[in-house]
C-alpha positions as MATLAB code, in Angstrom:
seq = 'MTPPDPGPTEPDESTPWRRLSPGTMAVKPVEQLPQLIPVLIAVIFAGRGAPLFSFAATLALVVFVTLVPWLTTRYQVTDDRVQVRSGLITRKVATARRDRIRSVDVTAGPVHRLLRLAKVTIGTGGDNDSATVKLNALSAVDARTLHGTLMATAPRTPAGPTVPSVSGAAVEPATRPTVLTHFRPGWLVYSPFSLAGLATAAAALGVGAQIANEADLFERGVGTAERAAEALRDIPVLIIVAVAVVTIVLVGAVLSVVGYILSYWNFGLTRHADGTLRTERGLLTTTAVSFDESRIRGTHLHEPVLMRPVHGARLHGIAIGGVKHPLLLPPAPVDEAIRVGNLVAREGRELTMPLTPHGRAARVRRLNRALIVGAVLLTAAGAAVAAGAPRWLLVLGVLAFSASVALGVLRYRHLGHALTDRSVVIAPPRVARHRHTLDRDGIVGWTTRTSWFQRRAAVCTVTVATAAGSEGYEMVDVRDDAAADFIVATAPPWMSRFVVTTSTGSVD';
ca = [
      82.924  102.233   81.756;
      84.191   98.733   82.207;
      84.379   97.444   85.784;
      86.631   94.560   86.739;
      85.202   91.449   85.231;
      83.875   89.236   87.988;
      84.626   86.274   85.785;
      84.692   82.797   87.116;
      85.604   82.564   90.739;
      86.801   78.974   90.517;
      90.448   78.829   91.483;
      93.069   78.045   88.876;
      94.848   75.096   90.435;
      97.837   75.499   88.124;
      98.656   78.944   89.526;
      99.376   79.274   93.229;
      97.609   81.755   95.463;
      99.976   84.123   97.232;
      99.804   86.139  100.434;
     100.607   89.769  100.800;
     103.832   90.733  102.503;
     103.845   90.200  106.292;
     104.532   93.930  106.451;
     100.784   94.365  105.894;
     100.358   93.806  109.620;
     102.341   97.002  110.246;
     100.812   99.070  107.451;
      97.149   98.414  108.265;
      97.155   99.892  111.812;
      98.856  103.065  110.579;
      96.375  103.530  107.712;
      93.388  102.931  109.986;
      94.691  104.973  112.903;
      92.115  107.801  112.516;
      89.300  105.254  112.767;
      90.976  103.347  115.605;
      91.564  106.306  117.939;
      87.889  106.650  119.049;
      87.678  102.873  119.587;
      90.848  102.836  121.682;
      89.589  105.756  123.782;
      86.308  103.927  124.373;
      88.164  100.736  125.379;
      90.396  102.638  127.812;
      87.485  104.407  129.486;
      85.411  101.218  129.616;
      88.236   99.309  131.252;
      89.301  101.858  133.864;
      87.968   99.596  136.635;
      88.844   96.352  134.862;
      92.423   96.357  133.551;
      92.148   92.741  132.410;
      89.164   93.593  130.202;
      90.980   96.582  128.747;
      94.037   94.455  127.961;
      91.944   91.689  126.343;
      89.890   94.139  124.280;
      93.004   95.955  123.071;
      94.675   92.656  122.171;
      91.594   91.512  120.244;
      91.467   94.835  118.383;
      95.140   94.615  117.437;
      94.719   91.038  116.167;
      91.619   91.980  114.170;
      93.337   94.961  112.541;
      96.746   93.396  111.879;
      96.690   89.621  111.677;
      93.227   88.951  110.202;
      93.664   91.042  106.996;
      96.944   89.339  106.264;
      95.611   85.817  106.924;
      92.420   86.302  104.903;
      93.846   88.012  101.799;
      95.142   86.044   98.828;
      95.940   87.062   95.284;
      96.544   85.169   92.084;
      98.042   86.307   88.782;
      97.235   84.080   85.817;
      97.642   84.480   82.073;
      94.206   86.073   81.730;
      93.351   87.744   85.057;
      94.398   89.149   88.431;
      92.197   88.046   91.302;
      92.192   89.110   94.958;
      90.177   87.427   97.711;
      89.799   89.047  101.110;
      87.502   89.252  104.126;
      86.657   87.097  107.115;
      82.965   87.640  107.765;
      82.136   89.149  104.365;
      84.094   87.569  101.559;
      85.116   89.854   98.711;
      86.505   88.801   95.336;
      87.995   91.450   93.038;
      88.985   90.432   89.526;
      90.657   92.354   86.720;
      90.959   90.786   83.294;
      94.416   91.404   81.900;
      93.031   92.351   78.500;
      91.152   95.209   80.193;
      93.956   96.623   82.339;
      94.519  100.287   81.533;
      96.809  101.451   84.330;
      99.013  100.077   87.097;
      99.949  102.507   89.879;
     102.628  101.843   92.472;
     102.618  104.010   95.611;
     104.677  103.878   98.774;
     103.968  105.919  101.892;
     106.502  106.536  104.673;
     105.641  103.247  106.412;
     105.772  101.381  103.110;
     109.180  102.808  102.301;
     110.509  102.069  105.787;
     109.508   98.422  105.400;
     110.426   98.297  101.678;
     106.827   97.747  100.650;
     104.557   99.230   97.991;
     100.862   99.405   97.169;
      99.738   98.334   93.697;
      96.471   99.647   92.216;
      95.296   98.030   88.984;
      92.787  100.054   86.937;
      90.512   98.652   84.254;
      89.066  101.863   82.862;
      86.280  102.754   85.297;
      85.880  105.747   87.554;
      85.055  104.091   90.875;
      86.532  101.615   93.305;
      84.719   98.725   91.630;
      86.947   99.268   88.590;
      90.196   98.817   90.511;
      92.011   95.947   92.155;
      94.291   96.876   95.048;
      97.178   94.949   96.580;
      98.365   96.467   99.848;
     101.065   95.692  100.585;
     103.604   93.829   98.449;
     107.337   93.862   98.774;
     108.910   96.585   96.651;
     110.548   93.955   94.424;
     107.270   92.062   93.901;
     105.427   95.336   93.190;
     107.913   96.352   90.492;
     107.835   92.863   88.969;
     104.026   92.816   88.921;
     103.918   96.308   87.399;
     106.268   95.297   84.604;
     104.387   92.065   83.935;
     100.926   93.620   83.756;
     101.852   96.723   81.758;
     103.833   94.620   79.280;
     100.717   92.574   78.467;
      98.113   95.351   78.772;
      96.246   96.023   75.510;
      97.191   99.001   73.398;
      94.996  101.061   71.163;
      95.745   99.568   67.751;
      95.863  102.778   65.803;
      97.329  105.186   68.278;
      98.733  108.458   66.988;
     102.338  108.756   66.041;
     103.999  111.032   68.568;
     106.522  113.394   67.003;
     109.346  115.197   68.649;
     109.535  118.961   68.872;
     111.206  119.059   65.477;
     108.328  117.081   63.941;
     110.191  113.827   63.341;
     108.552  110.623   64.518;
     109.879  109.154   67.723;
     110.974  105.572   67.267;
     110.442  103.136   70.122;
     113.473  102.935   72.339;
     114.622  100.101   74.461;
     115.316  102.451   77.341;
     112.813  104.945   78.754;
     112.928  108.409   77.242;
     112.875  111.219   79.783;
     110.362  113.822   78.619;
     110.730  116.104   81.638;
     112.040  115.981   85.184;
     111.947  118.038   88.357;
     114.175  121.087   88.650;
     114.751  122.982   91.918;
     113.842  126.223   90.173;
     110.237  125.023   89.939;
     109.846  125.698   93.664;
     109.508  129.372   92.753;
     105.988  128.683   91.481;
     104.701  126.930   94.592;
     103.969  130.078   96.683;
     101.764  131.432   93.882;
      99.149  128.723   94.243;
      96.252  128.922   96.669;
      97.067  125.535   98.190;
      99.183  127.033  100.949;
      96.542  129.598  101.879;
      93.898  126.876  101.977;
      96.142  124.752  104.167;
      96.805  127.690  106.481;
      93.075  128.409  106.769;
      92.347  124.735  107.466;
      95.088  124.577  110.086;
      93.745  127.758  111.708;
      90.254  126.274  111.811;
      91.467  123.016  113.360;
      93.560  124.913  115.878;
      90.591  127.095  116.839;
      88.425  124.009  117.302;
      91.037  122.355  119.527;
      91.459  125.531  121.551;
      87.706  125.787  122.009;
      87.419  122.171  123.160;
      90.254  122.717  125.625;
      88.675  125.935  126.978;
      91.744  127.879  125.992;
      89.629  130.804  124.832;
      88.059  131.247  128.270;
      91.392  130.879  129.984;
      92.964  133.403  127.676;
      90.322  136.091  128.067;
      92.619  138.168  130.220;
      95.506  137.843  127.795;
      93.249  138.737  124.891;
      91.986  141.836  126.724;
      95.526  142.986  127.406;
      96.477  142.406  123.762;
      93.434  144.349  122.589;
      94.335  147.187  124.927;
      97.862  147.293  123.503;
      96.579  147.319  119.916;
      93.868  149.918  120.516;
      96.062  152.821  119.480;
      97.207  151.117  116.270;
      95.099  151.892  113.137;
      92.848  149.077  112.020;
      94.222  149.140  108.479;
      97.747  148.484  109.772;
      96.533  145.559  111.864;
      94.673  144.122  108.877;
      97.715  144.613  106.633;
     100.006  142.849  109.107;
      97.524  139.987  109.453;
      97.248  139.603  105.683;
     101.028  139.638  105.213;
     101.428  137.048  107.975;
      98.824  134.761  106.418;
     100.425  135.140  102.980;
     103.905  134.323  104.314;
     102.635  131.301  106.237;
     100.711  130.171  103.168;
     103.806  130.566  100.988;
     105.912  128.453  103.356;
     103.230  125.770  103.505;
     102.948  125.822   99.698;
     106.683  125.222   99.302;
     106.586  122.389  101.836;
     103.549  120.852  100.129;
     105.194  121.137   96.702;
     108.318  119.366   97.949;
     106.294  116.581   99.564;
     104.083  116.065   96.510;
     106.314  116.701   93.492;
     109.891  116.160   94.616;
     111.866  114.189   92.021;
     108.990  114.383   89.534;
     109.718  112.648   86.255;
     107.753  111.868   83.089;
     109.153  109.083   80.932;
     108.078  107.321   77.740;
     108.613  103.560   77.561;
     109.062  101.247   74.608;
     105.803   99.411   75.323;
     103.782  102.564   74.528;
     103.222  103.707   78.110;
     103.955  106.955   79.902;
     105.103  106.823   83.506;
     105.158  109.545   86.140;
     107.035  109.287   89.419;
     106.940  111.823   92.220;
     106.939  112.366   95.972;
     109.337  112.752   98.888;
     107.830  110.894  101.838;
     105.089  109.152   99.854;
     106.276  108.103   96.399;
     103.776  107.611   93.606;
     104.361  105.929   90.249;
     101.572  105.990   87.650;
     101.702  104.248   84.262;
      99.120  104.771   81.514;
      98.767  104.061   77.812;
     100.001  107.021   75.746;
      97.732  106.179   72.811;
      94.674  106.794   75.021;
      95.466  110.498   75.475;
      92.964  112.655   73.580;
      94.141  116.124   74.547;
      95.606  118.315   77.256;
      94.500  120.826   79.864;
      96.790  123.830   80.404;
      96.005  125.669   83.650;
      97.525  129.062   84.490;
      96.380  130.157   87.980;
      95.808  133.865   88.592;
      98.774  134.349   90.892;
     101.026  132.176   88.764;
     100.512  134.011   85.468;
     102.662  137.071   86.336;
     105.613  134.736   86.928;
     104.800  132.698   83.771;
     103.896  129.467   85.549;
     101.388  126.751   84.664;
     100.496  123.124   85.224;
      99.590  120.538   82.605;
      97.230  117.546   82.720;
      96.340  115.060   80.045;
      92.809  114.353   78.845;
      92.607  110.599   78.432;
      90.205  107.695   78.194;
      90.381  104.836   80.646;
      90.931  104.765   84.388;
      93.412  107.687   84.479;
      91.299  110.427   82.888;
      93.385  113.440   83.994;
      96.991  112.214   84.256;
      99.412  114.771   85.633;
     101.933  115.624   82.939;
     103.633  118.537   84.689;
     103.287  120.111   88.151;
     103.527  123.920   88.546;
     106.448  124.830   86.306;
     107.375  127.364   83.590;
     104.609  127.718   81.005;
     107.152  127.186   78.207;
     107.986  123.791   79.715;
     104.285  122.931   79.874;
     103.881  123.791   76.194;
     106.946  121.712   75.315;
     105.631  118.682   77.230;
     102.190  119.104   75.641;
     103.848  119.012   72.241;
     105.804  115.863   73.114;
     102.866  113.943   74.566;
      99.867  115.100   72.558;
     101.472  116.789   69.544;
     100.192  120.116   70.804;
     102.244  123.257   70.651;
     100.372  125.625   68.383;
      97.029  124.732   70.035;
      98.319  125.832   73.426;
      99.489  129.249   72.232;
      97.308  130.182   69.258;
      94.903  133.142   69.473;
      91.303  132.171   70.163;
      88.118  133.255   68.468;
      86.301  135.686   70.805;
      82.614  135.104   71.497;
      81.558  138.637   70.673;
      79.752  141.554   72.214;
      76.890  139.540   73.731;
      79.273  137.328   75.715;
      81.164  140.408   76.937;
      77.961  142.112   78.053;
      76.816  138.989   79.924;
      80.135  138.748   81.793;
      80.034  142.467   82.700;
      76.405  142.363   83.796;
      77.150  139.572   86.245;
      80.194  141.433   87.544;
      78.215  144.679   87.961;
      75.481  142.910   89.920;
      77.961  141.336   92.336;
      79.912  144.579   92.704;
      76.758  146.596   93.269;
      75.610  144.231   96.021;
      78.966  144.525   97.806;
      79.065  148.306   97.455;
      75.469  148.663   98.677;
      76.193  146.455  101.683;
      79.236  148.563  102.570;
      77.243  151.799  102.192;
      74.450  150.486  104.400;
      76.973  149.458  107.050;
      78.562  152.919  107.051;
      75.129  154.541  107.265;
      74.406  152.336  110.293;
      77.495  153.642  112.064;
      80.330  151.435  110.785;
      83.763  153.050  110.114;
      83.971  155.063  106.897;
      86.954  153.080  105.626;
      84.502  150.223  105.047;
      83.035  152.285  102.199;
      86.492  152.402  100.624;
      86.612  148.620  100.749;
      83.201  148.539   99.068;
      84.448  150.729   96.213;
      87.527  148.516   95.840;
      85.324  145.406   95.832;
      83.126  146.928   93.121;
      86.138  147.801   90.986;
      87.654  144.343   91.501;
      84.388  142.664   90.511;
      84.219  144.608   87.244;
      87.893  143.882   86.521;
      87.326  140.155   87.102;
      84.349  140.254   84.735;
      86.530  141.768   82.021;
      89.188  139.136   82.727;
      86.664  136.303   82.423;
      85.612  137.554   79.017;
      89.207  137.935   77.836;
      89.889  134.303   78.770;
      86.766  133.073   76.945;
      87.121  131.712   73.440;
      87.602  128.731   71.175;
      89.559  127.668   68.130;
      89.503  124.933   65.545;
      92.482  123.340   63.809;
      92.802  120.449   61.397;
      93.232  117.980   64.277;
      92.067  119.693   67.474;
      89.354  121.707   69.151;
      90.530  124.334   71.634;
      88.113  125.495   74.353;
      88.764  128.188   76.962;
      86.076  128.690   79.654;
      85.211  132.103   81.176;
      87.191  131.850   84.386;
      89.485  134.198   86.278;
      92.313  131.679   86.013;
      93.200  130.871   82.425;
      92.305  127.359   81.286;
      92.826  125.915   77.841;
      91.424  122.501   76.890;
      92.561  120.859   73.662;
      90.630  117.881   72.292;
      91.356  115.642   69.340;
      88.602  116.059   66.758;
      88.596  112.301   66.228;
      87.688  111.875   69.914;
      84.486  113.973   69.714;
      81.415  111.760   69.941;
      78.628  114.353   70.025;
      77.417  117.864   70.787;
      74.709  119.361   72.960;
      73.389  122.902   72.698;
      71.728  124.598   75.663;
      70.054  127.992   75.698;
      68.664  129.832   78.699;
      66.022  132.561   78.527;
      68.680  135.269   78.846;
      70.861  133.581   76.212;
      67.970  133.457   73.735;
      67.495  137.201   74.140;
      71.209  137.692   73.370;
      71.216  135.159   70.461;
      73.905  133.015   72.094;
      74.036  129.451   73.380;
      76.264  126.999   75.227;
      77.726  124.126   73.202;
      78.889  121.058   75.128;
      81.439  118.970   73.266;
      81.049  115.329   74.292;
      84.009  112.972   74.414;
      84.897  109.724   76.143;
      88.019  111.286   77.649;
      88.633  113.505   80.654;
      85.542  115.198   82.033;
      83.554  113.771   79.092;
      81.991  117.143   78.354;
      83.574  120.558   77.687;
      81.446  123.717   77.420;
      81.794  126.575   74.966;
      79.884  129.311   76.795;
      77.926  132.120   75.123;
      78.743  131.246   71.524;
      76.790  133.125   68.871;
      74.110  130.894   67.361;
      75.579  131.127   63.863;
      79.102  130.428   65.155;
      77.832  127.392   67.095;
      76.181  126.022   63.958;
      79.358  126.534   61.925;
      81.426  124.860   64.634;
      79.230  121.751   64.791;
      79.147  121.421   60.999;
      82.935  121.816   60.815;
      83.667  119.209   63.499;
      81.062  116.656   62.405;
      82.217  113.728   60.290;
      81.340  114.036   56.593;
      78.620  111.411   56.864;
      76.981  113.282   59.758;
      77.185  116.814   58.340;
      74.169  116.340   56.068;
      72.013  115.628   59.145;
      72.917  118.957   60.808;
      70.316  121.574   59.908;
      70.647  125.272   60.687;
      67.633  127.513   61.038;
      67.272  131.022   59.716;
      68.437  132.383   63.056;
      71.586  130.287   62.992;
      70.529  127.793   65.645;
      71.135  124.080   65.203;
      68.525  121.382   64.730;
];
């Protein structure tokens, strides 16, 4: 990975240094509010008997948080680099060479939008903060101008793939952006079928319980709780549980819809004449991400468990550079995801083609794991009933056992791989259906791993190495002979003669 080049720190006298927008003084306190609240509380308590001290300390804190960052931050854009200098006590210099810029993101939170500001994040291909240069905050006009300037001069992969349309004809560069997909209100149907809302509801319940505990609301409400328990005593437990589950599901669904609107409202994916793709989304906080289309090496189609019955999916790219998993489509119809995958990465058949199953050994391994988990749950339920717990708990144990076996079967059905003339397709053994497609030209190596149990079953795990995305994608429980054939088939001609298969089918 290439971090921002520190380069020479000598100033370029021919190019002026510029300040951030004065609106930075309003943005910084809002962004740092969670960290400032404990400090403010400490100042207030410390100055209860000395109001003058409290006022002076608060004033100093406000100046340090608002005025100092704005006064001490400068940035410079030259023909060969972008450089940002900041800090009062500790000086920091962040530099990004323009020939190494891979992405320029423009985001605007509620405060940014109110003040007509934006935050610009410049990526140079790395995975950490040292590989980015951030400007927070610029005026919206300056942010757009800087984005256009940097992306227009960012390097392109010289021999990037020709991207065809759905019909197969090559897409000629256009002077105006081409809209590949855009948000439709009907996509909101898919938001309740994700687990994000349930997770949010659980998190909110946990935070609320913590606040109530700190405020002694539980002790104060003991009487109310006793009266409620007395009223519910005559109601069957299963009905109470069912009502609680339905309530949680409904609350989670509402939160999912709200979260979808906040995150993906007005989503759009466009192709620009300079070879970049650009996504824009968000209601309160708007986010615009630009990345080089020629650096995409595949796609990741994800169909969550709850979303599959309603034919929904989300699509991410698999790319090299700073944006390794660019969002290509939020939860939307699976047909739309396949269409977008075809437009961006020339993938249509790869996302729908049947996969090669991994055979009986892989199925047995999935079922054995499921049986072990189910047996543990059923045994625990039986022991609880034997110890005096209600008998309906045994019913839940039987249901848990059956569900575990069914999930094991589902994991095996989702497991598989395929090989085409240009792509490798990998599907991991998960309950939710995932399909990773990788360009064969982007494969840089393979690793085989075999556990003691896998050796007994004559299977192995093949990790396909690539510079894009997660940088390694696993084909689990592949037969040894099939793994050897796969590696030989995907290896370049000059490398194939170095791949040796043993009599058992393993690879040396």
